[in-house]
C-alpha positions as CSV (number, residue, x, y, z in Angstrom):
1,M,84.2,79.7,-20.1
2,P,83.5,76.1,-17.5
3,E,87.3,73.9,-18.0
4,M,85.4,71.4,-19.1
5,V,82.3,71.0,-21.0
6,G,80.4,67.9,-21.0
7,P,77.5,65.9,-23.1
8,E,74.6,66.9,-21.0
9,A,75.3,70.1,-22.1
10,L,74.7,69.1,-25.3
11,A,72.0,67.1,-24.7
12,G,68.3,67.6,-27.1
13,F,70.3,70.0,-29.2
14,D,67.9,71.7,-31.8
15,P,69.3,74.1,-34.1
16,N,66.4,74.5,-35.4
17,A,64.1,75.6,-31.8
18,P,63.4,79.3,-31.0
19,V,63.9,80.9,-28.7
20,V,60.7,82.0,-26.4
21,V,61.2,84.4,-23.1
22,L,58.9,83.6,-20.7
23,D,58.2,86.4,-17.1
24,G,56.9,86.5,-14.0
25,A,56.8,88.2,-10.5
26,T,58.4,86.5,-7.3
27,M,60.3,87.0,-4.5
28,G,59.7,90.8,-4.3
29,T,61.2,90.6,-8.0
30,T,61.3,89.5,-10.9
31,W,61.9,86.1,-13.2
32,R,62.2,85.4,-16.8
33,V,63.4,82.4,-18.9
34,K,64.7,82.4,-21.6
35,I,64.4,78.3,-23.5
36,A,64.9,77.2,-26.5
37,L,61.7,75.8,-27.0
38,P,61.7,72.0,-29.2
39,A,58.2,71.6,-31.0
40,G,55.4,70.8,-29.3
41,H,55.3,72.6,-25.9
42,E,52.8,75.3,-24.6
43,Q,54.6,78.7,-23.4
44,S,51.5,79.1,-21.1
45,R,52.0,75.8,-20.1
46,I,55.4,76.5,-18.7
47,A,55.1,79.5,-17.9
48,G,52.5,78.4,-15.7
49,S,54.2,75.2,-14.1
50,V,56.9,78.0,-13.0
51,Q,55.3,80.6,-11.5
52,A,53.6,77.5,-9.3
53,R,57.2,76.1,-8.6
54,L,57.5,79.6,-7.2
55,D,55.1,80.3,-5.7
56,N,55.8,76.4,-3.6
57,I,59.3,77.5,-2.8
58,V,57.5,81.1,-1.0
59,A,55.2,79.2,0.6
60,Q,57.6,77.2,2.3
61,M,60.8,79.6,2.8
62,S,59.5,83.1,2.6
63,H,60.1,85.6,6.1
64,W,57.8,88.2,4.4
65,D,54.4,85.8,4.2
66,D,53.1,85.5,7.3
67,T,51.6,81.8,6.2
68,S,55.1,80.2,5.2
69,L,56.5,77.7,6.8
70,L,59.8,79.2,7.8
71,C,56.7,82.7,9.6
72,W,56.1,79.2,11.6
73,F,59.0,77.6,12.4
74,N,60.2,81.4,13.4
75,R,57.1,81.5,16.0
76,A,57.2,77.2,16.9
77,A,58.4,76.8,20.9
78,A,61.7,76.6,22.4
79,G,62.8,72.8,21.3
80,S,60.0,72.0,19.3
81,W,61.3,70.3,15.6
82,A,60.6,71.0,12.2
83,A,59.8,68.4,10.1
84,L,61.4,70.2,6.2
85,P,59.8,69.8,2.5
86,K,62.5,68.5,-0.2
87,D,63.1,72.0,-1.0
88,F,63.8,73.9,2.5
89,S,65.7,71.0,3.4
90,A,68.3,71.3,0.8
91,V,68.3,74.7,1.5
92,T,69.3,74.3,5.6
93,V,71.9,71.4,4.1
94,C,73.3,74.1,2.1
95,A,73.1,76.7,4.4
96,L,75.0,75.2,7.7
97,E,77.8,73.6,5.4
98,I,78.2,77.7,4.1
99,A,77.9,79.1,7.1
100,A,80.7,76.6,8.5
101,R,83.0,77.1,5.5
102,S,82.5,80.6,5.6
103,G,83.3,80.9,9.6
104,G,80.0,82.1,10.4
105,A,80.0,85.3,7.4
106,F,77.0,83.6,5.5
107,D,74.3,82.8,8.0
108,P,70.6,82.4,7.7
109,A,69.4,82.4,11.5
110,L,69.4,86.7,11.4
111,G,65.8,87.1,11.2
112,R,65.4,88.7,14.3
113,L,68.4,91.0,13.5
114,T,67.3,92.1,10.0
115,D,63.8,92.5,11.2
116,L,65.1,95.1,13.6
117,W,67.1,97.3,10.8
118,G,63.8,97.0,9.0
119,L,65.4,94.6,6.1
120,G,62.4,92.6,6.3
121,P,58.3,93.3,5.8
122,R,58.5,95.6,9.6
123,R,60.0,99.2,8.8
124,A,62.3,100.5,10.8
125,D,62.2,104.2,12.4
126,G,65.8,104.5,12.9
127,P,68.8,102.3,13.9
128,P,68.2,99.9,16.3
129,T,70.2,101.1,19.9
130,D,73.4,98.5,20.8
131,E,71.6,97.5,23.5
132,A,68.9,95.6,20.9
133,I,71.4,94.6,18.9
134,A,72.9,93.2,21.5
135,S,69.8,91.0,22.8
136,A,68.6,90.1,18.9
137,L,72.8,89.2,18.6
138,A,72.2,87.1,21.8
139,S,68.7,84.8,20.1
140,S,70.3,84.5,16.5
141,G,72.7,82.6,14.9
142,A,73.3,79.6,12.6
143,R,75.6,77.8,15.7
144,H,72.1,77.3,17.8
145,L,70.0,75.3,15.2
146,A,70.2,71.4,15.0
147,F,69.2,70.2,12.5
148,D,69.1,66.0,11.1
149,P,69.2,65.1,7.7
150,G,68.4,62.0,8.2
151,S,64.8,62.7,8.9
152,S,64.9,66.2,7.8
153,R,63.9,67.8,11.3
154,L,65.3,71.7,12.1
155,R,65.4,72.5,15.9
156,Q,63.9,75.6,17.3
157,P,66.2,76.6,20.1
158,G,63.3,79.4,21.0
159,G,63.3,82.8,20.4
160,L,65.2,82.6,16.6
161,W,64.2,83.8,13.8
162,L,65.2,82.5,10.0
163,D,65.9,84.6,7.1
164,L,66.9,82.4,3.9
165,S,67.1,86.0,1.1
166,G,70.8,85.2,1.1
167,I,69.9,81.6,-0.2
168,A,66.6,80.9,-1.2
169,K,67.1,83.8,-5.2
170,G,69.7,81.0,-5.7
171,Y,67.9,78.3,-4.7
172,A,65.1,78.5,-7.0
173,A,66.6,79.6,-9.8
174,D,68.7,76.2,-9.8
175,A,65.0,74.9,-8.8
176,I,63.4,76.2,-12.1
177,A,66.1,74.8,-13.9
178,E,66.1,71.8,-12.5
179,M,62.0,71.2,-13.3
180,L,62.5,72.3,-17.1
181,A,65.0,69.5,-17.6
182,A,62.9,67.3,-15.7
183,Q,60.4,68.2,-19.2
184,G,62.6,67.6,-22.0
185,L,63.9,71.4,-22.0
186,R,67.7,71.3,-21.1
187,H,68.7,74.8,-22.6
188,A,67.4,77.4,-21.5
189,L,68.9,80.4,-19.5
190,I,67.1,81.3,-15.9
191,E,67.0,84.5,-14.0
192,I,65.3,85.9,-10.4
193,G,65.7,89.2,-9.0
194,G,69.7,89.0,-10.9
195,E,71.0,84.9,-10.2
196,C,71.2,83.3,-13.2
197,V,71.7,79.8,-14.5
198,G,71.8,78.9,-18.2
199,R,71.5,74.9,-19.1
200,G,72.9,73.3,-22.5
201,I,73.6,76.1,-25.2
202,R,71.5,78.4,-27.2
203,P,70.5,76.8,-30.8
204,D,72.5,79.4,-32.9
205,G,75.7,76.6,-31.3
206,E,76.0,79.7,-28.7
207,P,76.4,79.7,-24.6
208,W,73.8,81.6,-23.0
209,W,76.0,85.0,-22.7
210,V,75.7,86.9,-18.9
211,D,77.3,90.4,-17.3
212,A,77.9,90.1,-14.1
213,E,77.0,93.5,-12.5
214,T,78.8,96.3,-12.5
215,P,78.0,99.4,-10.5
216,E,77.3,102.5,-12.5
217,G,80.9,104.5,-12.6
218,F,83.2,101.9,-12.0
219,A,85.5,102.0,-14.7
220,V,86.7,98.4,-15.1
221,P,86.0,95.8,-18.3
222,P,82.8,94.3,-18.3
223,L,83.1,90.2,-17.0
224,R,81.1,88.7,-19.6
225,V,80.3,85.1,-18.2
226,A,79.5,81.7,-20.6
227,L,76.8,79.9,-18.2
228,C,77.4,76.9,-19.4
229,Q,75.7,74.9,-16.7
230,L,77.0,77.5,-15.0
231,A,75.4,80.4,-12.6
232,I,76.3,83.4,-11.3
233,A,75.3,85.4,-8.0
234,T,76.4,88.9,-7.3
235,S,75.7,90.3,-3.6
236,G,76.4,94.1,-3.4
237,D,75.1,97.8,-1.8
238,Y,75.5,99.1,-5.6
239,L,71.0,99.3,-6.3
240,R,69.4,99.5,-2.5
241,G,71.8,100.4,-0.5
242,V,72.5,97.6,2.1
243,H,70.7,94.9,2.5
244,A,73.1,92.5,4.7
245,L,74.3,92.5,7.7
246,D,77.3,91.6,9.3
247,P,76.1,87.8,11.5
248,A,79.7,89.3,13.7
249,T,78.4,92.7,14.7
250,G,74.7,92.8,13.6
251,R,75.3,96.0,11.9
252,P,76.2,96.6,8.6
253,P,79.0,95.6,7.5
254,Q,81.0,99.5,7.4
255,H,84.4,97.8,5.1
256,G,82.8,94.9,2.7
257,A,83.0,95.7,-0.9
258,T,80.7,97.2,-3.4
259,A,79.9,93.9,-5.6
260,V,80.3,90.9,-5.2
261,S,80.0,87.8,-8.2
262,V,80.4,84.4,-7.5
263,I,80.4,81.9,-10.4
264,H,79.4,78.2,-9.9
265,A,78.1,75.3,-11.0
266,S,75.3,75.7,-8.5
267,C,73.6,79.0,-8.1
268,T,72.4,78.2,-4.2
269,A,76.3,78.1,-3.7
270,A,77.3,80.8,-5.5
271,D,74.3,83.1,-4.0
272,A,75.5,81.9,-0.3
273,W,78.7,82.8,-0.5
274,A,78.4,86.3,-2.9
275,S,76.2,86.9,0.9
276,A,79.0,85.5,2.9
277,L,81.9,87.5,1.3
278,G,79.5,90.7,0.5
279,V,79.7,91.5,4.6
280,L,83.9,90.1,4.7
281,P,86.9,93.3,4.5
282,P,88.1,92.9,0.9
283,E,91.2,90.9,2.0
284,Q,89.4,88.4,4.0
285,A,87.2,88.0,1.3
286,C,89.9,87.3,-1.0
287,E,91.7,85.1,1.8
288,L,88.3,82.6,1.8
289,A,88.0,82.7,-1.9
290,E,91.1,81.8,-2.4
291,R,90.5,79.0,0.3
292,E,87.6,77.6,-1.4
293,G,88.7,77.3,-4.4
294,L,85.9,80.1,-6.0
295,A,85.4,82.2,-9.0
296,V,85.1,85.3,-7.7
297,R,85.5,89.0,-9.2
298,L,85.4,91.7,-5.8
299,L,84.5,95.1,-6.8
300,T,85.9,97.5,-4.0
301,R,84.4,100.4,-2.5
302,E,87.7,102.6,-3.8
303,G,86.2,101.1,-7.7
304,G,89.7,98.2,-7.7
305,E,88.6,94.8,-9.3
306,W,90.4,91.8,-7.9
307,L,89.8,88.1,-9.6
308,S,90.5,84.5,-7.8
309,A,92.4,82.8,-9.4
310,A,89.8,80.1,-10.0
311,L,87.9,82.8,-12.1
312,S,91.1,83.8,-13.9
313,R,91.3,80.3,-15.3
314,M,88.0,80.2,-16.7
315,L,88.8,83.2,-18.7
């Protein structure tokens, strides 16, 4: 549970509202929304608005869609500035902040490296050469970016490719929660590819309960989280194998955790922090989580479990 629940969690509460489930596809995965639906709202209209909102985010930030704004930026001439729409700008602000606070463990500008390893739309025949990695590293990294928050403009330094896959799903979940709240739907659970946001409570007075993802074979107690105005994101290699790179080496992490779950008020931040902590050696990940006051569960490759002080307080 969160340490404090404010009155916003009860706004518009209706104990007689039915819980409906909507779902669809986005970002190469699925979305699912559970809503305590007040009278007067059409399920089909809500589902359509959710899909349209997600489609717009994809059109801005997908590195799989060659027509997206992100891909246009990746092809832009050196020294050119791109005016970012509100969503893209908000993700950029958060991404650059967490890149700085994590010492570069999270980096939104590794697109050339993820492409080299076949983690994007282009398949790789095998591991890249040391020379290819060194070349991609030289032109990659958030340190090369310049962002003007006043005008929401981002500068292309030349040859740099963005890849926002470590933060975009979390942002999309937040965006859907905000959109639903603006429509008077304040009691909902939103899940996009495993990243979850809970707003309000269920009609029975219970919070939206979510189990943190645990790899098969781990002999650890289940972690059930009450997502009351909270979000949870998990990063790890237990489902799809290695799908993240260490920004320091340009290679898959060798000593990272198997699974890192972060609980946060913002799913955008939770997603990015889970990505950052997942590429660090466990000792460094734990130190960073404590320094930042993050609520974190970390599962090591050896089967061990670590809970941060902030998460322990919530329990």
